[in-house]
C-alpha positions in Angstrom: -5.8 -16.3 7.1 -8.1 -15.5 4.0 -11.1 -16.5 6.1 -10.7 -15.0 9.6 -11.6 -11.9 11.4 -7.7 -10.5 12.0 -9.1 -8.4 15.0 -10.8 -11.6 16.7 -7.2 -12.0 17.4 -7.0 -8.9 19.7 -10.0 -10.1 22.1 -7.6 -11.6 24.7 -5.8 -7.6 25.5 -8.2 -5.3 23.5 -11.9 -5.1 23.8 -14.5 -4.4 20.7 -15.2 -1.3 22.7 -11.3 -0.5 22.4 -11.4 -0.6 19.1 -14.4 0.9 18.0 -13.6 3.7 20.2 -10.2 3.9 18.3 -11.8 4.0 14.6 -14.0 6.6 16.2 -11.5 9.3 17.4 -9.5 8.8 13.7 -12.6 9.2 12.6 -12.8 13.0 14.3 -9.1 13.2 13.8 -9.8 13.4 9.8 -12.5 15.6 10.8 -10.9 18.0 12.7 -7.8 18.2 10.7 -9.8 19.1 7.6 -11.7 22.1 8.7 -8.4 22.9 10.6 -6.6 23.0 7.4 -9.3 24.7 6.0 -9.2 27.5 7.7 -5.5 27.1 8.1 -4.4 27.7 4.2 -7.7 29.7 3.3 -9.0 27.0 1.2 -12.7 27.9 1.3 -12.4 31.2 1.3 -10.4 30.8 -1.5 -13.0 29.0 -4.0 -16.0 31.5 -2.5 -13.8 34.3 -3.7 -13.2 32.9 -7.1 -16.5 32.1 -7.0 -17.7 35.6 -6.6 -15.4 36.8 -9.5 -16.0 34.3 -12.2 -19.8 35.0 -11.3 -18.9 39.0 -12.3 -17.1 37.7 -15.1 -19.3 35.1 -16.2 -20.8 35.7 -19.8 -23.3 33.5 -19.2 -25.6 32.1 -16.6 -25.3 28.6 -15.9 -28.7 26.7 -15.3 -29.2 23.9 -12.1 -30.0 21.7 -14.3 -26.6 22.2 -15.8 -24.5 22.1 -12.7 -25.7 19.1 -11.9 -24.7 17.4 -15.1 -21.2 19.1 -14.3 -21.1 17.9 -11.2 -21.6 14.3 -12.1 -19.1 14.8 -14.8 -16.9 15.7 -11.8 -17.7 12.5 -9.5 -17.5 10.3 -13.0 -13.9 11.8 -14.8 -11.9 13.8 -11.9 -13.3 11.5 -8.6 -14.0 8.0 -9.8 -11.6 7.5 -13.0 -9.1 10.0 -12.7 -9.2 10.9 -15.8 -7.0 14.4 -15.5 -4.2 12.1 -15.2 -2.1 11.9 -18.9 0.2 9.8 -17.9 -1.5 6.0 -17.7 0.6 4.8 -15.4 0.3 7.4 -13.3 -3.4 7.3 -13.5 -3.7 3.4 -12.9 -1.1 4.1 -9.5 -4.1 6.5 -8.3 -7.0 4.2 -9.1 -5.3 1.4 -7.8 -3.9 2.9 -4.2 -7.6 5.0 -4.1 -10.0 2.4 -4.1 -7.9 -0.2 -2.3 -7.5 2.5 0.5 -11.4 3.0 0.5 -11.4 -1.0 0.5 -9.0 -1.3 3.2 -11.3 1.4 5.1 -14.4 0.6 4.8 -14.0 -3.1 5.4 -12.1 -2.6 8.4 -14.7 -0.4 10.3 -17.0 -3.0 9.4 -15.0 -6.1 11.0 -14.6 -4.0 13.4 -18.3 -2.8 14.3 -19.7 -5.6 12.5 -18.2 -8.4 13.7 -16.9 -7.9 16.6 -16.7 -11.4 18.7 -15.7 -14.5 17.4 -19.8 -15.4 18.2 -20.5 -13.1 15.1 -19.6 -15.5 12.1 -17.6 -13.1 9.7 -18.3 -13.6 6.0 -14.8 -15.1 4.5 -15.2 -12.4 1.5 -15.0 -8.9 3.9 -11.7 -11.0 5.3 -10.7 -11.6 1.7 -11.0 -7.9 0.2 -9.6 -6.7 3.7 -6.4 -8.3 2.3 -6.7 -7.1 -1.2 -7.9 -4.0 -0.3 -4.6 -3.6 1.2 -2.9 -5.5 -1.3 -4.2 -2.9 -3.6 -2.5 0.0 -1.9 0.8 -1.5 -1.4 1.0 -2.0 -5.5 -0.5 0.9 -6.2 1.5 2.8 -3.8 5.4 2.0 -3.9 4.6 1.7 -8.1 4.1 5.5 -7.3 6.8 5.4 -4.9 9.8 3.9 -6.6 8.7 4.7 -10.1 6.4 7.4 -11.2 7.5 10.1 -8.3 7.9 13.4 -10.4 11.4 14.1 -8.4 12.4 10.5 -8.9 11.1 9.6 -12.2 12.3 13.4 -13.8 14.9 14.9 -11.4 16.8 11.9 -10.9 16.4 12.0 -7.2 16.5 9.0 -4.6 13.4 6.9 -3.6 14.6 7.5 -0.1 14.7 10.9 0.0 11.7 12.4 2.4 10.2 15.7 2.0 6.7 16.9 4.6 5.2 16.3 1.3 5.6 12.3 1.9 4.3 12.1 4.7 0.7 11.1 3.6 1.9 8.1 0.6 4.5 7.0 3.4 2.3 6.3 6.4 -0.7 5.0 4.1 1.8 2.5 3.1 3.3 1.9 5.6 -0.7 1.4 7.2 -0.9 -1.5 5.0 2.0 -3.0 4.6 2.1 -3.4 8.8 -1.4 -4.6 8.3 -0.4 -7.3 5.7 2.8 -8.6 7.8 1.1 -8.4 11.1 -2.1 -11.1 9.6 0.5 -13.1 8.1 2.8 -13.1 11.4 -0.4 -13.4 13.8 0.6 -16.8 14.9 3.6 -15.9 15.8 3.8 -13.8 19.5 6.5 -11.7 18.9 5.9 -10.8 15.1 1.9 -9.9 15.4 3.0 -7.9 18.5 5.4 -6.2 16.7 3.9 -6.0 13.6 -0.1 -4.9 15.3 1.8 -2.3 17.1 3.9 -0.5 13.9 0.2 -0.9 12.0 -1.6 0.8 15.0 1.0 3.8 15.3 1.7 4.4 11.4 -2.2 4.0 11.2 -2.7 6.8 14.0 0.1 9.1 12.1 -1.8 8.9 8.8 -5.4 9.6 10.3 -4.0 12.4 12.5 -1.5 14.3 10.6 -4.1 15.7 8.1 -2.5 19.3 8.9 0.6 18.1 8.0 -0.2 16.4 5.1 -1.8 15.8 1.3 -4.9 13.5 2.8 -7.1 16.7 2.8 -6.2 17.6 -0.9 -7.9 14.2 -1.7 -11.4 16.4 -0.4 -10.5 19.9 -2.2 -9.4 18.3 -5.6 -12.7 17.5 -6.6 -14.3 21.0 -5.5 -11.5 22.4 -7.5 -12.0 20.3 -10.7 -16.1 21.4 -10.3 -15.5 25.2 -10.3 -13.0 24.2 -13.4 -15.9 23.2 -14.9 -18.6 25.7 -14.3 -16.2 28.2 -15.0 -15.8 26.9 -18.8 -19.3 26.7 -18.8 -20.3 30.4 -17.9 -17.7 31.9 -19.8 -15.7 33.6 -17.2 -12.6 31.0 -18.1 -10.9 31.4 -14.0 -10.7 35.0 -15.5 -8.2 34.0 -17.9 -8.6 36.1 -21.9 -10.0 34.3 -24.4 -7.6 34.1 -26.8 -9.5 32.0 -29.0 -8.2 31.0 -32.6 -4.6 32.4 -34.0 -5.2 32.9 -37.5 -8.4 35.1 -36.2 -7.6 38.8 -38.5 -9.6 40.0 -35.6 -8.0 38.8 -32.9 -4.2 39.4 -34.5 -5.4 42.8 -34.3 -6.2 42.9 -30.6 -2.9 41.0 -30.4 -0.2 42.4 -33.3 2.6 40.2 -30.9 1.3 37.1 -32.7 1.9 37.8 -36.4 5.0 39.4 -35.4 6.9 36.7 -34.3 4.5 33.9 -35.2 3.4 34.7 -38.4 -0.4 35.4 -40.3 -0.7 31.4 -40.2 0.5 30.3 -36.9 1.2 26.6 -37.4 1.0 23.7 -34.8 3.1 24.0 -31.9 3.3 20.2 -31.3 2.9 18.7 -27.6 5.2 20.6 -26.0 7.0 19.7 -22.9 4.1 16.7 -23.6 6.3 15.0 -26.6 8.5 13.5 -25.0 9.0 11.6 -20.5 11.4 14.5 -18.8 14.1 12.3 -17.9 16.6 14.4 -18.5 18.6 13.9 -15.2 
């Protein structure tokens, strides 16, 4: 199983051209869905207008080199290592799911386009990576679904409660789960056929529902993280006031409520809501 291209079993009723056309259609569906989502939610307009406001209140000019370093920092921190997650379990779950999904998609495309027929000897490492990618998504995704989700972990709602926001993670888990089930059961005609149909159905839902799911979020998130770093660097701070130290006399004169309610030397207030896990249901 781990050294045989699983898509070669489909050659009896699906040609390589059909499988390749399906991959292209799903790719176009993601691009089209993301563009429509951007127009519908006016995300690009929001980022542009927010950047314009930030430039008007900027205290310094950020050079091109500094912007490049901020872009690299965004790539290495927020994108590649997901450092914005304070919860280490949530961060690990996210990384497993993200890298598993990337490996799964890349190896799927490689297996279908690079080795379309048994005559093209498929390297065993590609097949192994295909299974590993799917397993990583399942481990990270089910870990998140049953134990980490805020509405389940913190609000006490049942894991099987579904809302539209769950469309992405549910279809993603269904895609990789049925892919593994199809790979394991492909030698049995009935089960192999059933799991393959479910695999294709769930993957079609995953890639064609970008407009209604959180799929496009993965493209907007790095842009938002980069813009936030730029606003900190140029001093605009997303048009929020720079409070500084609460013990500063000039600041207390500007905001007299600080010493009134917190004293002349306000104490460190502690971790606040991060003091403990919010499991109080």
